C-alpha positions as CSV (number, residue, x, y, z in Angstrom):
1,M,0.0,0.1,0.1
2,A,1.4,3.4,-0.9
3,L,1.9,5.5,2.1
4,M,2.2,9.5,2.1
5,N,5.6,11.0,2.9
6,G,6.0,12.6,6.6
7,L,7.2,12.3,9.6
8,L,6.2,8.8,12.1
9,S,7.0,6.6,15.0
10,L,6.7,2.9,15.0
11,H,5.8,1.0,17.7
12,V,4.8,-2.9,18.0
13,G,1.9,-4.4,19.6
14,Q,-1.1,-2.5,20.8
15,G,0.5,-1.3,24.2
16,Q,2.5,1.0,22.6
17,G,5.5,-0.2,24.9
18,S,7.9,-1.1,22.2
19,W,9.1,1.7,19.8
20,M,11.6,1.3,17.1
21,R,14.7,3.3,17.4
22,E,18.8,3.1,16.8
23,F,21.3,1.6,18.9
24,N,24.9,1.3,17.9
25,G,24.0,0.8,14.3
26,Y,21.1,-1.9,15.0
27,A,17.4,-1.3,14.5
28,V,16.0,-2.0,17.9
29,T,12.7,-1.6,20.1
30,S,12.6,0.2,23.8
31,L,10.2,1.2,26.3
32,S,10.7,5.1,26.0
33,E,9.9,7.0,22.3
34,D,12.9,8.4,20.8
35,R,13.3,10.5,17.6
36,P,10.8,9.6,14.9
37,W,11.4,8.4,11.3
38,Q,10.9,9.8,8.0
39,L,9.3,8.2,5.4
40,R,10.1,9.0,1.8
41,A,8.3,7.0,-1.3
42,S,10.4,5.6,-3.9
43,P,10.7,7.3,-7.3
44,N,10.0,4.3,-8.9
45,S,7.0,3.2,-7.0
46,R,5.0,4.9,-4.6
47,N,4.3,1.4,-2.5
48,E,7.9,1.4,-2.0
49,F,9.6,3.8,0.9
50,T,12.8,4.3,2.7
51,L,13.1,4.8,6.6
52,T,15.5,7.5,7.7
53,Y,16.3,8.3,11.3
54,D,15.2,11.9,12.1
55,G,18.2,13.7,12.7
56,K,20.4,11.4,10.6
57,D,18.8,11.7,7.3
58,D,21.7,9.4,5.6
59,M,21.1,6.7,8.2
60,A,18.2,4.3,6.5
61,L,16.6,1.2,8.1
62,T,18.5,-2.0,6.1
63,L,18.3,-5.6,5.8
64,G,21.4,-7.0,7.1
65,E,23.8,-9.5,5.4
66,E,22.6,-13.3,5.8
67,D,24.4,-15.1,8.3
68,S,24.0,-18.7,9.4
69,D,20.2,-18.6,9.5
70,P,18.8,-17.1,6.4
71,K,15.3,-17.2,7.9
72,E,16.1,-14.7,10.5
73,I,18.1,-11.7,9.2
74,T,19.3,-8.8,11.4
75,I,17.9,-5.4,10.4
76,I,20.5,-2.5,10.6
77,I,20.9,1.2,10.3
78,K,23.6,2.3,7.5
79,P,24.1,5.2,5.4
80,L,21.4,5.7,2.7
81,D,22.6,4.5,-0.7
82,D,22.0,7.1,-3.9
83,P,19.6,5.6,-5.1
84,P,18.7,3.5,-2.4
85,S,19.3,-0.2,-2.5
86,R,16.8,-2.9,-2.3
87,E,17.8,-3.6,1.2
88,Q,16.8,-0.2,2.1
89,L,13.4,-0.3,0.5
90,W,10.4,-1.4,2.3
91,T,6.6,-1.7,1.9
92,F,3.4,-1.8,4.2
93,E,1.3,-4.9,4.1
94,E,-2.0,-6.1,5.1
95,V,-2.7,-2.2,6.2
96,M,-5.7,-1.1,8.5
97,G,-6.4,2.2,10.0
98,P,-9.0,4.6,10.8
99,P,-9.8,7.7,8.9
100,I,-8.2,10.3,11.2
101,F,-5.5,12.8,10.7
102,P,-2.7,12.5,11.3
103,P,-3.1,9.3,10.2
104,R,-2.5,6.0,12.2
105,M,-2.1,2.7,10.4
106,M,-0.9,-0.9,11.3
107,G,0.4,-3.6,9.1
108,R,3.4,-5.8,8.2
109,L,7.0,-4.4,7.3
110,Q,7.9,-6.0,4.6
111,S,11.3,-6.2,3.0
112,C,11.9,-5.3,-0.7
113,A,14.9,-7.2,-1.1
114,R,13.4,-10.2,0.5
115,P,9.4,-10.2,-0.1
116,D,9.3,-13.3,2.0
117,L,10.6,-11.6,5.1
118,S,9.1,-8.8,7.5
119,A,10.5,-6.9,10.4
120,S,9.6,-8.6,13.8
121,V,11.3,-8.0,17.4
122,G,13.8,-10.8,18.1
123,G,17.2,-11.9,16.9
124,H,20.6,-13.2,18.5
125,I,22.3,-9.7,18.7
126,P,23.9,-8.8,22.3
127,L,22.1,-5.9,23.6
128,P,21.4,-4.2,26.8
129,R,18.4,-5.3,28.7
130,I,16.5,-2.1,27.8
131,F,16.6,-2.9,24.3
132,L,15.3,-5.8,22.1
133,P,16.7,-6.5,18.4
134,V,14.7,-6.6,15.5
135,S,15.1,-8.8,12.6
136,A,13.5,-9.9,9.6
137,V,11.7,-13.2,9.6
138,P,9.3,-15.3,7.3
139,N,6.0,-13.5,6.7
140,E,4.1,-16.8,8.4
141,K,5.7,-16.6,11.3
142,A,5.1,-12.8,11.3
143,R,1.3,-13.3,10.8
144,L,1.1,-16.0,13.8
145,N,2.8,-13.3,16.1
146,P,1.1,-10.2,15.3
147,D,2.4,-8.8,18.9
148,A,5.9,-9.0,17.4
149,A,5.4,-8.1,13.8
150,R,2.3,-5.6,13.6
151,W,3.8,-2.2,13.4
152,Y,1.9,0.6,14.1
153,A,2.8,3.8,12.0
154,N,1.6,7.0,13.9
155,Y,2.1,10.2,11.6
156,K,3.3,13.5,13.3
157,S,2.9,15.8,10.6
158,A,0.7,18.6,10.6
159,P,-2.1,19.4,7.9
160,P,-0.4,21.0,4.9
161,N,-0.6,24.7,4.6
162,D,-0.3,25.2,0.7
163,V,0.4,23.1,-2.4
164,E,4.0,22.8,-2.0
165,E,4.0,21.9,1.6
166,F,1.3,19.2,0.3
167,K,3.6,17.9,-2.7
168,R,6.4,18.0,-0.3
169,Q,4.7,15.6,2.5
170,Y,2.6,13.4,-0.2
171,G,4.9,13.2,-3.0
172,V,1.8,13.3,-5.6
173,D,0.2,15.8,-7.5
174,A,-2.6,17.7,-6.0
175,A,-5.0,17.1,-8.8
176,D,-4.3,13.0,-8.5
177,L,-5.1,13.3,-4.5
178,L,-8.4,15.5,-5.2
179,N,-9.4,12.8,-7.7
180,N,-8.8,10.3,-5.1
181,I,-10.6,12.3,-2.4
182,A,-13.7,12.7,-5.0
183,V,-13.7,8.9,-5.6
184,L,-13.4,8.4,-1.5
185,V,-16.2,10.7,-1.2
186,Q,-18.4,8.9,-3.9
187,R,-17.7,5.8,-2.3
188,I,-18.7,7.2,1.4
189,R,-22.0,8.4,-0.2
190,L,-22.9,5.4,-1.6
191,Q,-22.4,3.3,1.5
192,K,-24.5,6.0,3.5
193,D,-27.3,5.5,0.9
194,T,-26.9,2.0,1.1
195,L,-27.2,1.9,4.9
196,S,-29.8,4.5,5.2
197,T,-31.8,2.1,2.6
198,Q,-30.9,-0.8,4.9
199,L,-32.0,1.4,8.1
200,T,-35.6,2.4,6.5
201,A,-36.2,-1.5,5.4
202,A,-35.5,-2.5,9.2
203,N,-37.7,0.5,10.7
204,E,-40.3,-0.8,8.2
205,A,-39.8,-4.5,9.2
206,I,-40.1,-3.5,12.8
207,D,-43.2,-1.4,12.1
208,N,-45.0,-4.7,10.6
209,L,-43.9,-6.7,13.8
210,E,-45.2,-4.3,16.0
211,E,-48.5,-4.3,14.0
212,Q,-48.6,-7.8,14.0
213,V,-48.3,-8.3,18.1
214,T,-51.1,-5.5,18.5
215,Q,-53.2,-7.3,16.3
216,L,-52.4,-10.8,18.2
217,N,-53.1,-8.6,21.4
218,L,-56.4,-7.6,20.2
219,D,-57.3,-11.1,19.0
220,L,-56.2,-12.7,22.2
221,N,-58.4,-10.0,24.5
222,V,-61.3,-10.9,22.1
223,A,-60.9,-14.5,22.6
224,R,-60.8,-14.1,26.2
225,A,-63.8,-11.7,26.6
226,A,-65.9,-13.9,24.2
227,P,-67.8,-17.1,25.3
228,A,-66.4,-20.3,23.9
229,P,-69.0,-22.3,21.7
230,A,-70.9,-25.1,23.5
231,V,-69.4,-28.3,23.0
232,S,-71.9,-31.2,22.6
233,A,-71.2,-35.1,23.6
234,P,-72.3,-37.9,21.3
235,V,-76.1,-38.3,21.0
236,A,-75.7,-41.8,22.3
237,A,-74.3,-40.2,25.7
238,A,-76.7,-37.4,25.4
239,P,-75.2,-35.2,28.2
240,P,-76.1,-31.7,28.5
241,P,-73.7,-29.2,26.3
242,T,-71.1,-27.8,28.5
243,T,-69.3,-24.4,27.8
244,V,-65.5,-24.4,27.5
245,P,-63.9,-21.2,28.8
246,A,-61.9,-19.4,26.6
247,F,-59.2,-19.5,28.9
248,R,-58.5,-20.0,32.5
249,S,-57.6,-17.0,34.9
250,E,-54.6,-17.0,37.2
251,K,-55.4,-18.3,40.7
252,F,-56.6,-15.7,43.2
253,P,-55.5,-16.5,46.5
254,D,-58.0,-18.2,48.7
255,P,-59.6,-16.3,51.7
256,E,-58.4,-17.2,55.0
257,K,-60.4,-19.8,56.8
258,L,-63.0,-18.1,58.9
259,H,-63.0,-19.9,62.2
260,G,-65.9,-18.0,64.1
261,T,-64.2,-14.8,65.0
262,H,-66.6,-11.7,65.0
263,T,-64.1,-9.3,63.8
264,K,-62.8,-11.5,60.7
265,L,-66.1,-11.6,59.1
266,P,-66.1,-8.6,57.0
267,G,-62.4,-9.3,55.6
268,F,-63.3,-12.7,55.0
269,T,-66.4,-11.5,53.1
270,I,-64.4,-9.2,51.0
271,Q,-61.6,-11.5,50.4
272,L,-64.5,-14.2,49.4
273,R,-65.9,-11.8,47.1
274,M,-62.8,-10.8,45.4
275,K,-62.1,-14.5,45.0
276,L,-65.3,-15.6,43.2
277,E,-64.9,-12.3,41.1
278,V,-61.4,-12.6,39.7
279,N,-61.6,-16.7,39.4
280,H,-65.3,-16.8,38.2
281,D,-64.5,-19.1,35.1
282,W,-63.4,-21.7,37.9
283,F,-66.9,-22.2,39.1
284,R,-69.3,-23.3,36.7
285,N,-72.8,-22.3,38.6
286,E,-73.9,-20.7,41.6
287,A,-73.9,-23.9,43.6
288,A,-70.0,-24.3,43.1
289,K,-69.5,-21.0,44.4
290,V,-71.5,-22.0,47.5
291,I,-69.7,-25.2,48.0
292,Y,-66.5,-23.4,47.7
293,A,-67.4,-20.8,50.0
294,V,-68.5,-23.5,52.9
295,S,-65.3,-25.3,52.2
296,R,-63.6,-22.3,53.6
297,L,-65.2,-22.4,57.1
298,E,-64.2,-24.3,60.2
299,G,-64.7,-24.5,63.8
300,G,-67.3,-22.7,65.0
301,A,-68.3,-20.9,61.7
302,L,-68.7,-24.6,59.9
303,D,-70.8,-25.7,63.0
304,Q,-73.5,-23.0,62.0
305,V,-74.2,-23.9,58.6
306,V,-74.0,-27.8,59.1
307,P,-77.5,-28.3,59.7
308,L,-78.6,-26.5,56.3
309,V,-75.7,-28.7,54.8
310,N,-77.3,-31.9,56.0
311,A,-80.8,-30.7,54.9
312,N,-79.9,-29.8,51.3
313,P,-76.3,-31.1,50.5
314,A,-76.3,-30.1,46.7
315,A,-77.5,-26.6,47.3
316,P,-77.6,-25.6,51.2
317,F,-77.9,-21.7,50.1
318,S,-79.5,-20.5,47.1
319,S,-76.9,-18.2,46.2
320,I,-73.6,-16.7,47.3
321,T,-75.5,-13.5,48.5
322,T,-77.8,-15.9,50.6
323,F,-74.7,-17.4,52.3
324,I,-73.2,-13.8,53.3
325,A,-76.5,-12.8,54.4
326,H,-76.6,-16.0,56.7
327,L,-73.2,-15.5,58.1
328,K,-74.0,-11.8,58.6
329,A,-77.9,-12.8,60.3
330,S,-75.9,-15.6,62.7
331,F,-74.0,-12.7,64.4
332,G,-75.5,-12.0,67.8
333,D,-74.1,-8.9,69.9
334,P,-70.9,-10.5,71.0
335,G,-70.9,-8.0,73.8
336,P,-67.6,-6.8,75.7
337,R,-66.8,-10.4,76.9
338,G,-65.9,-12.0,73.5
339,T,-66.5,-12.1,69.8
340,A,-67.6,-15.6,68.9
341,L,-70.3,-16.1,66.5
342,D,-73.9,-16.6,68.4
343,Y,-76.2,-18.6,66.2
344,N,-79.8,-17.9,68.0
345,E,-82.7,-20.2,67.4
346,G,-84.9,-18.0,65.1
347,A,-81.7,-17.7,62.5
348,Q,-81.3,-21.1,62.5
349,I,-84.9,-22.0,61.8
350,D,-84.8,-19.3,59.2
351,A,-81.8,-20.8,57.4
352,L,-83.4,-24.4,57.6
353,A,-86.3,-22.9,55.7
354,E,-84.3,-21.2,53.3
355,G,-82.4,-24.6,52.3
356,L,-85.6,-26.5,52.0
357,S,-86.0,-28.5,48.7
358,D,-89.1,-27.6,46.2
359,D,-90.8,-30.6,46.9
360,L,-90.5,-30.0,50.7
361,K,-91.2,-26.1,50.6
362,G,-94.6,-27.0,48.7
363,T,-95.8,-29.4,51.3
364,M,-94.6,-26.9,54.2
365,T,-97.2,-24.6,52.7
366,Y,-99.9,-26.1,54.3
367,W,-98.3,-26.1,57.6
368,T,-99.2,-23.2,59.7
369,D,-97.7,-23.9,63.2
370,R,-94.0,-23.7,63.1
371,P,-92.1,-25.0,66.3
372,N,-90.1,-22.4,68.2
373,T,-86.8,-24.5,68.8
374,V,-84.5,-25.9,65.9
375,E,-84.5,-29.2,67.4
376,A,-88.4,-29.5,67.1
377,Y,-88.5,-27.9,63.6
378,A,-85.9,-30.2,62.1
379,T,-88.1,-33.3,63.7
380,M,-91.0,-31.7,61.9
381,L,-89.0,-31.5,58.8
382,M,-87.9,-34.9,58.9
383,T,-91.3,-36.6,59.5
384,I,-92.6,-34.4,56.6
385,D,-89.8,-35.3,54.2
386,N,-90.3,-39.1,55.3
387,Q,-94.1,-38.9,54.1
388,V,-93.3,-37.2,51.1
389,R,-90.7,-39.7,50.2
390,V,-92.6,-42.8,51.2
391,S,-96.0,-41.4,49.1
392,K,-93.4,-41.0,46.0
393,A,-92.2,-44.3,46.5
394,E,-95.7,-45.8,46.6
395,Q,-96.8,-43.9,43.3
396,Q,-94.1,-45.1,41.5
397,A,-94.8,-48.7,42.6
398,I,-98.1,-48.5,41.2
399,R,-96.8,-47.2,38.0
400,N,-94.4,-49.7,38.0
401,T,-97.3,-52.5,38.6
402,M,-99.4,-51.2,35.9
403,G,-96.6,-51.5,33.4
404,Q,-96.5,-55.3,34.3
405,F,-99.8,-56.1,32.6
406,K,-100.0,-58.1,29.8
407,A,-102.7,-58.1,27.1
408,P,-104.3,-61.9,26.4
409,A,-103.2,-63.9,23.6
410,T,-106.4,-64.8,21.2
411,V,-106.7,-68.5,21.2
412,A,-109.1,-71.0,19.6
413,H,-111.5,-72.3,22.4
414,P,-114.1,-75.3,22.4
415,S,-116.9,-73.3,23.3
416,H,-116.2,-71.2,19.9
417,T,-119.3,-71.8,17.6
418,A,-119.9,-70.3,14.2
419,G,-121.5,-66.8,14.5
420,G,-120.4,-66.5,18.1
421,L,-117.7,-65.5,20.3
422,A,-115.6,-67.9,22.8
423,S,-115.5,-67.0,26.3
424,M,-112.2,-65.0,27.2
425,D,-109.7,-66.8,29.5
426,L,-108.5,-64.3,31.9
427,S,-105.8,-66.8,33.4
428,T,-103.3,-65.0,31.4
429,L,-103.8,-61.6,33.4
430,Q,-101.1,-61.7,36.2
431,A,-100.0,-58.6,38.3
432,R,-96.9,-58.7,40.3
433,P,-97.6,-58.0,44.0
434,T,-96.8,-54.4,45.0
435,Q,-93.8,-54.1,47.2
436,R,-93.7,-51.3,49.5
437,P,-90.2,-49.9,49.8
438,P,-88.4,-49.9,52.9
439,T,-88.6,-46.6,54.9
440,E,-85.0,-45.3,55.4
441,Q,-83.8,-44.0,58.5
442,R,-83.6,-40.3,58.8
443,F,-80.8,-38.3,60.6
444,I,-79.9,-34.5,60.8
445,F,-77.0,-32.6,62.3
446,L,-77.6,-29.9,64.7
447,N,-74.6,-28.0,65.9
448,G,-72.5,-30.7,65.1
449,Q,-74.2,-33.5,66.9
450,R,-76.1,-36.4,64.6
451,K,-80.0,-36.3,65.9
452,T,-82.6,-39.2,65.0
453,S,-86.0,-37.6,64.3
454,A,-88.9,-38.8,66.5
455,A,-90.8,-40.3,63.7
456,E,-88.2,-43.0,63.1
457,K,-87.5,-44.0,66.8
């Protein structure tokens, strides 16, 4: 590569700790920077140049004579020949450098006399310990050891003030350099346009991806808000159609179990409502919510709803609102002595009446006398419920018996005469005896204790 004429310093490696200088006629490196080198292009080739030691214009960097090892030749400093000999001419190969001024470049310092050799730190010349010799080694070895053979050329010249100074420093015609600058500017503009086009395309791709993400989020929100289509089972199974939620909400913390402390009921109620609202898709109907709410009770609070659960296990309360109202109604005035839940007789009887099945409620319409105690009221309910169940069982047995009758077959009879009818044989009509189903033993739990109804004792 063609380098411009000028003053420069040479050091090896990125640490800038080994500067090339002259010592006793040898090219050496030291830790302290010395006088710079003067680079001058060869009149025969701009790629070739000489390096003379500053202040000693007649002393040039020269490839020494071969000794016992032709693959490691000592580099010396000797008077510059006129014209320069091939041993005093060098080229800069595999050059890299940032676009700054004064320029700073790096590359291999290759001999013109031996193009297979490049300058590298090392050698067999005895020197003081503060110096290291510089020798010419094979290019392959130099490439493998860049810390010893990659030279950094740091120009020290200031920008030229006029054309003559420009010619002296650069050794070229101003018109040629301006043409080169124009080509370089054109290349920079082309690269800039290319990068600008690539940047625009990248921005468009980013915009498209953002639009796709936005649309996907919108579709996801719509899918979450809309109910999923009902999925029906095969006709043979004939189950009712079920609705599958579009998504399952993340689990909301369960409310802390209510043991029966008066002051914790408001907090329990709030936490329960929040749980059922956030995880509404976890419960298929109101009965499931009620069952879940009952599962969050324990101790005294659970004892208060045991009678209702025993009376109607599938749906002890018609709604979660009724459940909460029942808990609130169960509170008496705890007074200054404590905060336990007081479940009075009237509240228990009302709760029992609220949780009755539809059949039992219809039968209770004709009962005007209501007992004043929970135990008496529960006993009455069990008696009525037993009677309703027995009546249903008898009616079902009658329907089953009627279904057992068979129509008599038409047969020939000896008494049959022409023009007349034979008498009917009723012996084929047989009915199965009516069997009354056994009456089940009835129980009820009051305040956590099992009670037997009076009608079954």
